[in-house]
C-alpha positions as CSV (number, residue, x, y, z in Angstrom):
1,M,-10.4,-145.8,-116.0
2,S,-10.1,-142.0,-115.4
3,E,-13.5,-141.9,-114.1
4,I,-12.8,-144.5,-111.5
5,L,-9.7,-142.7,-110.4
6,L,-11.5,-139.5,-110.2
7,E,-14.3,-141.0,-108.1
8,S,-11.7,-142.6,-105.8
9,L,-10.0,-139.2,-105.3
10,V,-13.3,-137.4,-104.6
11,G,-14.1,-140.2,-102.2
12,A,-10.7,-139.8,-100.4
13,V,-11.1,-136.0,-100.2
14,D,-14.7,-136.4,-98.8
15,A,-13.3,-138.8,-96.2
16,L,-10.3,-136.5,-95.3
17,E,-12.6,-133.4,-94.8
18,K,-14.7,-135.6,-92.4
19,K,-11.7,-136.7,-90.5
20,T,-10.4,-133.0,-90.3
21,K,-14.1,-131.9,-89.2
22,E,-13.9,-134.6,-86.5
23,I,-10.5,-133.5,-85.3
24,Q,-11.4,-129.9,-85.3
25,E,-14.5,-130.7,-83.2
26,Q,-12.3,-132.9,-80.8
27,V,-9.8,-130.0,-80.5
28,K,-12.5,-127.6,-79.8
29,G,-13.7,-129.9,-77.1
30,L,-10.4,-129.9,-75.3
31,P,-9.8,-127.4,-72.4
32,N,-7.8,-124.1,-73.0
33,H,-4.5,-124.3,-71.3
34,S,-3.0,-121.3,-73.0
35,E,-2.9,-119.1,-69.8
36,S,-1.2,-121.9,-67.7
37,L,1.2,-122.4,-70.6
38,K,2.0,-118.6,-70.6
39,G,2.5,-118.7,-66.8
40,I,4.9,-121.7,-67.1
41,D,6.7,-120.0,-70.0
42,S,7.1,-116.8,-67.8
43,R,8.5,-118.9,-64.9
44,L,11.0,-120.8,-67.2
45,S,12.2,-117.5,-68.5
46,A,12.7,-116.1,-65.0
47,A,14.6,-119.3,-63.9
48,E,16.7,-119.0,-66.9
49,N,17.5,-115.5,-66.2
50,D,18.3,-116.3,-62.6
51,I,20.6,-119.1,-63.7
52,K,22.5,-116.7,-66.2
53,E,22.9,-114.2,-63.3
54,L,24.1,-116.7,-60.8
55,P,27.9,-116.7,-61.6
56,G,27.8,-112.9,-61.1
57,K,26.1,-113.2,-57.7
58,I,28.6,-115.7,-56.3
59,F,31.5,-113.9,-54.5
60,M,34.8,-115.5,-54.2
61,P,37.0,-113.8,-51.6
62,L,40.3,-114.9,-53.2
63,P,42.8,-113.0,-50.9
64,E,41.1,-114.5,-47.8
65,I,41.1,-117.9,-49.3
66,L,44.9,-117.6,-50.1
67,A,45.6,-116.4,-46.6
68,L,43.6,-119.2,-45.1
69,T,45.4,-121.7,-47.3
70,H,48.9,-120.4,-46.2
71,E,47.8,-120.6,-42.5
72,I,46.6,-124.1,-43.0
73,H,50.0,-125.1,-44.5
74,S,51.9,-123.4,-41.6
75,H,49.8,-125.4,-39.1
76,S,50.4,-128.4,-41.2
77,R,54.2,-128.0,-40.9
78,L,54.0,-127.1,-37.1
79,L,52.0,-130.1,-36.4
80,S,54.2,-132.5,-38.5
81,T,57.2,-131.2,-36.4
82,P,57.4,-133.1,-33.0
83,I,57.3,-131.0,-30.0
84,K,60.2,-131.1,-27.5
85,Q,58.7,-131.7,-24.1
86,E,60.7,-130.6,-21.0
87,V,59.8,-132.2,-17.8
88,R,60.5,-129.9,-14.9
89,H,60.1,-131.1,-11.4
90,E,59.1,-128.4,-8.9
91,H,58.8,-129.0,-5.3
92,H,56.6,-126.6,-3.3
93,L,56.5,-126.3,0.3
94,S,53.2,-125.8,1.9
95,K,52.7,-122.8,4.2
96,P,52.5,-124.9,7.4
97,I,55.8,-126.6,6.8
98,V,57.5,-123.1,6.0
99,V,55.9,-121.8,9.2
100,C,57.3,-124.7,11.3
101,I,60.7,-124.4,9.8
102,I,60.8,-120.7,10.6
103,L,59.6,-121.2,14.1
104,S,62.2,-124.0,14.5
105,L,64.9,-121.6,13.5
106,V,63.6,-118.9,16.0
107,V,63.6,-121.5,18.8
108,I,67.1,-122.6,17.9
109,G,68.3,-118.9,17.8
110,L,66.7,-118.2,21.2
111,L,68.3,-121.4,22.7
112,F,71.7,-120.2,21.6
113,L,71.0,-116.8,23.0
114,E,69.9,-118.2,26.2
115,Y,73.0,-120.4,26.4
116,Y,75.3,-117.3,25.7
117,T,73.4,-115.4,28.5
118,W,73.8,-118.2,30.8
119,F,77.5,-118.5,30.0
120,Q,78.0,-114.7,30.5
121,A,76.1,-115.0,33.8
122,D,78.3,-117.8,35.0
123,Q,81.4,-115.7,34.0
124,H,80.3,-112.8,36.0
125,K,79.4,-115.0,39.0
126,E,83.0,-116.3,38.7
127,N,84.6,-112.8,38.4
128,D,82.5,-111.6,41.2
129,I,83.6,-114.2,43.6
130,K,87.3,-113.9,42.6
131,Y,87.0,-110.2,43.2
132,R,85.6,-110.7,46.6
133,F,88.2,-113.1,47.4
134,L,90.8,-110.5,46.6
135,K,89.0,-108.0,48.8
136,V,88.9,-110.3,51.6
137,F,92.3,-112.2,51.5
138,Q,94.5,-109.5,50.0
139,D,97.2,-107.7,52.0
140,S,97.2,-103.9,52.7
141,Q,99.0,-103.2,49.5
142,G,96.6,-105.2,47.5
143,Q,93.6,-103.7,49.4
144,K,95.0,-100.2,48.4
145,A,95.2,-101.4,44.7
146,L,91.6,-102.7,44.8
147,H,90.4,-99.4,46.4
148,D,92.0,-97.4,43.5
149,L,90.3,-99.8,41.1
150,D,87.0,-99.1,42.6
151,S,87.7,-95.5,42.4
152,Q,88.5,-95.6,38.7
153,Y,85.4,-97.6,38.0
154,S,83.2,-95.2,39.9
155,V,84.5,-92.2,37.9
156,N,83.6,-93.6,34.5
157,P,82.1,-97.1,34.5
158,N,81.6,-97.3,30.7
159,D,85.1,-96.2,29.9
160,F,86.4,-98.6,32.5
161,R,84.4,-101.5,31.0
162,N,85.6,-100.6,27.3
163,Q,89.3,-100.5,28.5
164,V,89.0,-103.8,30.3
165,I,87.3,-105.5,27.2
166,Q,89.8,-104.0,24.8
167,Q,92.8,-105.2,26.9
168,E,91.2,-108.7,27.1
169,K,91.0,-108.6,23.3
170,I,94.4,-107.7,23.0
171,K,95.6,-110.4,25.3
172,R,93.5,-113.0,23.4
173,E,94.9,-111.9,20.1
174,R,98.6,-112.0,21.6
175,F,97.9,-115.5,23.0
176,E,96.4,-116.7,19.5
177,D,99.5,-115.2,17.7
178,F,101.8,-117.0,20.4
179,E,100.0,-120.3,19.6
180,Q,100.4,-119.8,16.0
181,M,104.1,-119.0,16.3
182,Q,104.5,-122.2,18.5
183,E,102.8,-124.2,15.7
184,K,104.9,-122.7,13.0
185,Q,108.2,-123.3,15.0
186,Q,107.0,-126.9,15.4
187,Q,106.4,-127.1,11.6
188,I,109.9,-125.7,10.8
189,K,111.3,-128.2,13.3
190,D,109.6,-131.1,11.7
191,L,110.8,-129.9,8.2
192,R,114.3,-129.7,9.3
193,E,114.4,-133.1,10.8
194,K,112.7,-134.4,7.6
195,W,115.5,-132.7,5.5
196,N,118.1,-133.9,7.7
197,R,116.8,-137.5,7.3
198,Q,116.6,-137.2,3.5
199,S,120.2,-135.8,3.4
200,G,121.4,-138.7,5.5
201,K,119.8,-141.2,3.2
202,K,121.5,-139.7,0.3
203,F,125.0,-139.7,1.7
204,N,124.5,-143.4,2.8
């Protein structure tokens, strides 16, 4: 029995040796990838190192990020607040219209000035014909007064003219004062009559 077992073990060992030799021969026949594996290993090591160093390379500007966040919140609040819109109506006149208005005012002023000039000319004509009438139809005493008047005018025409204008102004003011006095007297008279009527009604 022991001999059979021994023979079986010897046969198994021989078979295992044959298999081992066959595997070794097959392994020897395989291509050598050791260099490629070394390159891959070195690349993996470099990638691993890059990955480990990546957090240190990333720069996070925290102050700038905080300031930007604050500005974003401020803009959000401003945008959420409704803007009060004021509508202003402004009317602008074009240059041709302004020029036309100015020219119209100038023309109106010139018309008034021309009217005043015509009025003064007519008044001078009236005064001239009145003076000529006095010179023609006045008696000797009046003629002497007109001669004296002409003499005074010839001595100093400007002073003569100023005196006449000033005296006319005084007479005009006196006439206006007289008219105002007449109006005041009429108002006083009306008030007295009104008071008398009211007094008469009370006693009745």
